[in-house]
N, C-alpha and C positions, 0 to 999 in steps of 0.2 A: 485669837484675842477675845476676851469676854468683857463686856461693859466698856469697851474702848481701851481699857488699861490693864485689865486683870487677865493673867495667863493661867493655864492649867497648873503650872508649877506653884503658883501662889496658894491654890487650894490644896495641893499635895503637901505643903508644909504643915497643914493642920490634920488632914486625913487623907491618906494615900488611896483610899477606896472611893473617894468622891470623883466622879467622872464629869467630863464636859457636858455630856448629854443630860445629866441631872440638872445642871445649871441652866441649860437651854430650855429644858422642860419647865423649870421654875419660872423663867422669864416669860415663856409662852402662856402659862396659866395666869400670871399676874397681868399680862397684857390684855387679856379678854375679860378679866374679872370686873364686875360692875361695883362690887363692894369689897372692903378689906377682907382678905382671906386669912382665916385662922391658921396659925402655924401647925396645929395638930392635923388639920385637913390637908395641908400641903405635905406634911410628913407621910400621911396615909397615901396620897396620890403618888408621891415620889418614891415611896418605899424606903424612907430614910427616917432617922430619929428626929424628934422635935429640936434637939440641940443642934443637929447638923443643919436643919432648915434655918434656924435662927442665925447661925453663924454665916451661912451662905447669903442670907438676906442682908446682914450687916456689911459683909464684904462687898456685895454688889452695890449697896447704897453708897459706900465709900468710893468705889470705883467710878460710879456714875458722876459723883460730885467732883472728883479729881479730873475727870475727862471733860467737864464743863457741859454736860448734856442739858437739853432744855426740859428734861423731866428728872424726877427723883423717886427713889423707893423709900417709902416711909412706913412707920408702924403707927396705925391709928385704930382706936377702939379695939385693941387686942389683936388686930390683924395687919397684914402687909398689903400695900397697894402701890401702884405706879400712878403718879400724878404730875401735872405740869409744874415747872419750877416757879416758886412765888415771885421771883424778880421778873417773870415774863407775863404776869397777870394782865397787864394792859393790852398785850397782843391777843391773849386768849379772849378777853372781854370784847375786843373789837371784832373778833371772828364770830363769837356767839351772837352779839347784838346787831352787827351790821352786815356780815358777809354770808351768814348761813341762811339759805332760802329753803323753805319747805313747800313743796308743791301741794296744791289743794285739789282734791278730786273733783270731777265734773258734778257729782251729786252735791258736794258742798258748795260749789259755785252757783248751781241752780238755786239751792236753798238760800244762799246769801243774797242773790239777786231778788228773790221773792220778798225777803224781809226788808231789803233796802227800798224797794218800790212800794210795798204795801204796809210798812210800819206805821203805827204799832200793830203787831199781828201775833196771834197765839199759835201754839204748836198744832192744835187741831185745824186751824185755818191753813197753815202751811201744808199739813197733810192732805187737806181737801184739794189744794191746788196741784200738788205733786203726785198725789195718788199713792204715796208710800209713807211709812212711818218715819218722820224726820228726827226722832229722838237722838240717835247716835250722832248724826251729822250736826245737829244743833248744839250738842254738848261739845263737840270738837270746835265748832266756830266760837262758842263761848269761852272755851279754854284758851283759844288763841287770841282772844280779846277783840274779835270782830263784831260780836253781838253781845247784848246784855239785857237784863230785865229792865223795862222802863215803866212798869205799872201793872195795874190789874183791870180786867174787863169789868164793866158795870153790870153786865148780864149775870144770869144764874151761874153759880160756880166760881165766879170771879177768876177766870183763867188768867194766868201770867201772860203779859204782853211783852214782846221782844222788839228791839230796834237795834240799829247799828251804833257803833261807838266812834269816838274821836280817832282811834287808831285806824278804823276803816277809812275815814276821810283822809287821813295822812297817807295811807298806802295808795289811795287813788289820786292823791293830789288835789282834793276838792276842798273848797272853803266851807261848804255846808252841804247838807243833803239836797237842798234845792238845786244845786249845780249838777246833779246827776243828769245825764243825757235823757231826753224824752224817750219813753219806751216805744212811741210810735215810729221812731227811727229804725227799730229792729223788727217791725211788723210789716210784711209785704202788703201792697195795696191789692184791691180786688182783682185787677187784671192779672197780676202775678199768681195769685191763688188759683184763679180759673185756669191759667196755662198749666200750672202744676197738676191740677186735678185732671185736665185732659191728657196730659202726658203720662200720668200714672194709671189712668182708667184702663181696665181690661176689656177689650172689645171681643165679644164671643165670635168665633169663626163660623161662618155659614157653611153648611155642607155643600160640596161640589156635586151638583146633579148632572153635569155634562156627560160624565162617563156612563151614568145609568141610562140617560136618554139615548146616547149613541148605541148602546148595546141593545136597547129595545127596538131601535130602528134597524 
């Protein structure tokens, strides 16, 4: 069965040379396509005529609709594409807005923490703290709505200053930036630093002179 309802025999009524593999290949291409695919390109890839491709797409679209699938095959901007069914838009919106989580890299988290605690802060100041160019990471954070431009520096060049956004506060469940935990909570005291230094210190090994002295005796 193809498309839940369509059988090979239904295609044979139009063109006996059309095989199930052609239809499966058509579905596979449309499944991974990011944009509507032009019928002429589909025809080239499937080694079929444009008329055959157009007919197969129309029949698949009808089969999907009759089967009650949550997706449909439509012709948009001169090409064909698979998309979610319009009557399920509320579920798709819920998934995109509420359920989909995108992990943030450690570099982005470090940069975001610097901006949160030192804002307003410029790109060059972030770079001086992290020791690397933060341009790409800051663009990502800005695109995701976690940071934004909050003004200009009064100094030479009037560098753009960045700060966190309302979305940043919402994600962390904070009423205001003043509610961020004190940074001192994350910095070990002097005794811990000293213990770490002692534990990581490399002590040079003294040469063993016992063997030499014994042999001399």
